[in-house]
C-alpha positions as CSV (number, residue, x, y, z in Angstrom):
1,X,0.4,33.1,88.5
2,X,3.2,30.8,87.8
3,X,6.6,32.3,88.7
4,X,8.5,29.1,87.2
5,X,8.8,28.0,83.9
6,X,8.4,24.4,83.7
7,X,10.1,22.6,80.7
8,X,9.9,18.6,80.2
9,X,13.4,18.6,78.3
10,X,16.5,20.5,79.0
11,X,18.3,22.5,76.3
12,X,20.9,19.9,75.2
13,X,18.2,17.3,75.4
14,X,16.2,19.1,73.0
15,X,18.9,19.4,70.5
16,X,19.5,15.6,70.9
17,X,15.6,14.9,70.3
18,X,15.4,17.3,67.3
19,X,18.6,15.8,65.7
20,X,17.2,12.1,66.3
21,X,13.7,13.3,64.9
22,X,15.4,14.6,61.7
23,X,17.6,11.3,61.3
24,X,14.6,9.1,61.7
25,X,12.4,11.4,59.2
26,X,15.1,11.5,56.6
27,X,15.8,7.8,56.8
28,X,12.2,7.1,56.3
29,X,12.2,9.5,53.5
30,X,15.2,8.0,51.8
31,X,13.3,4.6,52.6
32,X,10.3,5.9,50.6
33,X,12.2,7.5,47.9
34,X,13.9,4.0,47.0
35,X,10.6,2.2,47.1
36,X,8.9,4.7,44.8
37,X,12.0,4.4,42.4
38,X,11.9,0.7,42.6
39,X,8.1,0.8,41.7
40,X,8.6,3.5,38.9
41,X,6.1,5.7,40.5
42,X,5.0,8.9,38.9
43,X,6.1,10.8,42.0
44,X,9.8,9.4,41.4
45,X,9.4,10.5,37.7
46,X,8.5,14.0,38.8
47,X,11.6,14.0,41.2
48,X,14.1,12.8,38.6
49,X,12.6,15.4,36.0
50,X,13.9,18.1,38.3
51,X,17.0,16.6,39.9
52,X,18.5,14.3,36.9
53,X,18.1,11.5,35.0
54,X,16.7,8.0,35.9
55,X,19.1,5.4,36.7
56,X,21.2,4.2,33.6
57,X,20.4,7.4,31.7
58,X,23.1,10.0,30.8
59,X,22.6,13.5,31.5
60,X,23.5,16.4,28.7
61,X,22.2,19.7,28.0
62,X,18.9,19.4,29.9
63,X,18.1,15.9,28.5
64,X,18.5,12.3,29.6
65,X,19.7,9.8,27.1
66,X,19.7,5.8,27.3
67,X,22.0,4.0,25.2
68,X,20.5,0.7,24.4
69,X,22.8,-1.9,22.4
70,X,21.0,-4.9,20.9
71,X,19.7,-5.9,17.4
72,X,16.4,-4.1,16.8
73,X,14.4,-2.7,14.1
74,X,13.8,1.1,13.8
75,X,10.1,0.7,14.7
76,X,10.8,-1.6,17.7
77,X,13.3,0.9,19.0
78,X,10.9,3.5,18.7
79,X,8.5,1.5,20.7
80,X,10.7,0.9,23.2
81,X,11.8,4.5,23.8
82,X,8.0,5.3,24.2
83,X,7.5,2.8,26.7
84,X,10.7,4.1,28.9
85,X,9.1,7.7,28.5
86,X,11.2,9.1,25.8
87,X,11.7,9.1,22.0
88,X,14.4,7.9,19.7
89,X,17.0,10.6,19.9
90,X,16.6,13.7,17.9
91,X,20.1,15.6,17.1
92,X,19.5,19.4,17.2
93,X,22.9,20.8,16.7
94,X,26.9,20.1,16.7
95,X,27.3,20.4,20.3
96,X,24.7,17.5,20.8
97,X,26.2,15.7,17.8
98,X,29.8,15.6,19.3
99,X,28.7,14.6,22.7
100,X,26.5,11.8,21.4
101,X,29.2,10.2,19.1
102,X,31.6,10.4,22.1
103,X,29.4,8.5,23.9
104,X,28.6,5.7,21.1
105,X,29.9,2.3,21.4
106,X,28.5,0.7,18.6
107,X,25.9,1.7,15.5
108,X,22.5,3.1,16.5
109,X,19.3,4.2,15.4
110,X,18.3,8.2,15.3
111,X,14.6,9.2,15.3
112,X,14.3,10.4,11.9
113,X,12.8,9.2,8.7
114,X,11.6,10.1,5.3
115,X,8.8,7.2,5.3
116,X,6.1,9.7,4.2
117,X,7.8,11.7,1.8
118,X,11.3,10.7,0.1
119,X,14.0,13.1,0.8
120,X,12.2,14.9,3.5
121,X,13.6,13.7,6.8
122,X,11.5,14.2,9.9
123,X,11.7,13.1,13.7
124,X,9.7,10.6,15.1
125,X,7.4,13.5,16.3
126,X,7.1,14.7,12.9
127,X,8.7,18.0,13.2
128,X,11.4,18.6,10.4
129,X,15.0,18.0,10.6
130,X,16.8,21.2,10.6
131,X,20.3,20.2,11.7
132,X,22.1,17.4,9.7
133,X,25.4,15.8,9.5
134,X,24.9,13.3,6.8
135,X,28.1,11.4,5.6
136,X,29.3,12.5,2.3
137,X,27.1,10.8,-0.4
138,X,24.5,10.2,2.2
139,X,21.6,9.9,2.0
140,X,21.3,7.6,-0.8
141,X,19.0,4.8,-0.3
142,X,15.9,6.1,-2.0
143,X,12.6,4.6,-1.2
144,X,14.5,1.7,0.3
145,X,16.5,3.3,2.9
146,X,14.2,5.4,4.8
147,X,15.2,5.5,8.5
148,X,18.3,7.2,9.9
149,X,21.4,5.7,11.9
150,X,24.9,6.3,13.1
151,X,26.9,4.0,11.2
152,X,30.6,3.1,11.5
153,X,32.0,-0.4,11.1
154,X,29.3,-2.0,8.6
155,X,29.7,1.3,6.5
156,X,33.5,0.8,6.5
157,X,33.8,4.2,8.1
158,X,36.5,5.5,10.4
159,X,34.0,7.4,12.5
160,X,30.2,7.5,13.3
161,X,28.3,9.4,10.7
162,X,24.6,9.7,9.5
163,X,23.3,6.9,7.4
164,X,19.9,5.9,5.8
165,X,18.9,2.3,6.2
166,X,16.2,0.1,5.4
167,X,13.8,0.6,8.6
168,X,13.6,-3.4,9.0
169,X,17.4,-3.6,9.4
170,X,18.8,-5.0,12.6
171,X,20.8,-2.2,13.9
172,X,22.6,-3.0,17.0
173,X,21.3,-0.5,19.0
174,X,19.4,3.0,19.5
175,X,19.5,5.9,21.6
176,X,16.4,7.3,23.7
177,X,16.1,11.0,24.7
178,X,13.7,12.7,27.1
179,X,13.8,16.1,28.6
180,X,14.6,16.4,32.2
């Protein structure tokens, strides 16, 4: 019935329209993502889980790490990590150990303790510590030193090594970890 095809936009104009449409769409998505990130929404946490680490966290081997330097007890460091969606760092192997110590600027808490059973070290999630890297003669604190940390200057060592300390000691920081 109709011999002519009617179009409202010419082919060149279609391309311009599509381009402008996508620019507007992407811009609004980026603004929305920025707002979601600022508000700490669960949607943004889901995105960072698959795409990377939250701002301020460092990525290594499928995990995110946050290095915090301030005087704090072991228990309070664990609470702060939990509030940030993570846990005090668990060192699983020598590869992770080397990376962590290369990032350290000061002494920090590790996520291990032997509070429940002296000499039987467990991570904060109650799993057993299988990989260890204690400094020679450590752990040596008995019932008075039940939490693990990286120590250097206050232990008079030349490099960061594992040490046991009283959990109430105000170590100069902590490292949070969480899976991506």
